[in-house]
C-alpha positions as semicolon CSV with decimal commas, in nm:
position;residue;x (nm);y (nm);z (nm)
1;M;3,249;11,261;-4,127
2;L;2,893;11,156;-4,070
3;E;2,859;11,063;-4,442
4;Q;3,177;10,878;-4,433
5;L;3,054;10,676;-4,135
6;I;2,733;10,603;-4,300
7;D;2,933;10,485;-4,604
8;F;3,133;10,257;-4,379
9;L;2,817;10,120;-4,217
10;R;2,666;10,037;-4,546
11;S;2,955;9,904;-4,739
12;E;3,160;9,723;-4,470
13;L;2,904;9,614;-4,211
14;K;2,610;9,585;-4,467
15;I;2,377;9,783;-4,225
16;P;2,050;9,853;-4,420
17;A;1,971;10,205;-4,510
18;D;1,635;10,199;-4,320
19;A;1,812;10,109;-4,007
20;I;2,054;10,392;-4,049
21;S;1,756;10,635;-4,122
22;L;1,584;10,516;-3,803
23;A;1,893;10,592;-3,598
24;Q;1,937;10,938;-3,772
25;K;1,600;11,045;-3,621
26;Q;1,783;11,117;-3,295
27;E;1,800;11,481;-3,200
28;T;2,172;11,502;-3,127
29;L;2,320;11,278;-3,389
30;E;2,693;11,317;-3,404
31;P;2,910;11,060;-3,570
32;H;3,013;10,907;-3,238
33;I;2,649;10,874;-3,133
34;L;2,513;10,691;-3,444
35;P;2,679;10,356;-3,377
36;I;2,544;10,360;-3,012
37;V;2,192;10,437;-3,131
38;L;2,215;10,150;-3,388
39;W;2,351;9,910;-3,114
40;Q;2,065;10,026;-2,863
41;Y;1,812;9,934;-3,136
42;G;1,972;9,599;-3,184
43;L;2,092;9,701;-3,542
44;L;2,449;9,643;-3,456
45;N;2,603;9,365;-3,248
46;K;2,904;9,420;-3,008
47;V;3,157;9,303;-3,264
48;Q;3,021;9,550;-3,519
49;L;3,005;9,823;-3,264
50;N;3,384;9,767;-3,189
51;Q;3,452;9,771;-3,550
52;V;3,285;10,104;-3,593
53;F;3,469;10,256;-3,292
54;D;3,797;10,128;-3,435
55;W;3,703;10,298;-3,776
56;L;3,623;10,616;-3,592
57;E;3,951;10,612;-3,413
58;V;4,148;10,557;-3,727
59;S;3,953;10,803;-3,934
60;R;3,957;11,106;-3,704
61;I;3,844;11,344;-3,979
């Protein structure tokens, strides 16, 4: 599911790969943690964060 989330972040929200790589350096990186880390670093705004949570809810893989 993490790969699918990363694909969503890159394709739909246009989050740069280096921003995602920075967030992936967290120790306990689960799909539901990645968007929070990106938001904490200022790499996602609140609208994008909500879009990611909506995507995660619909995807439930």
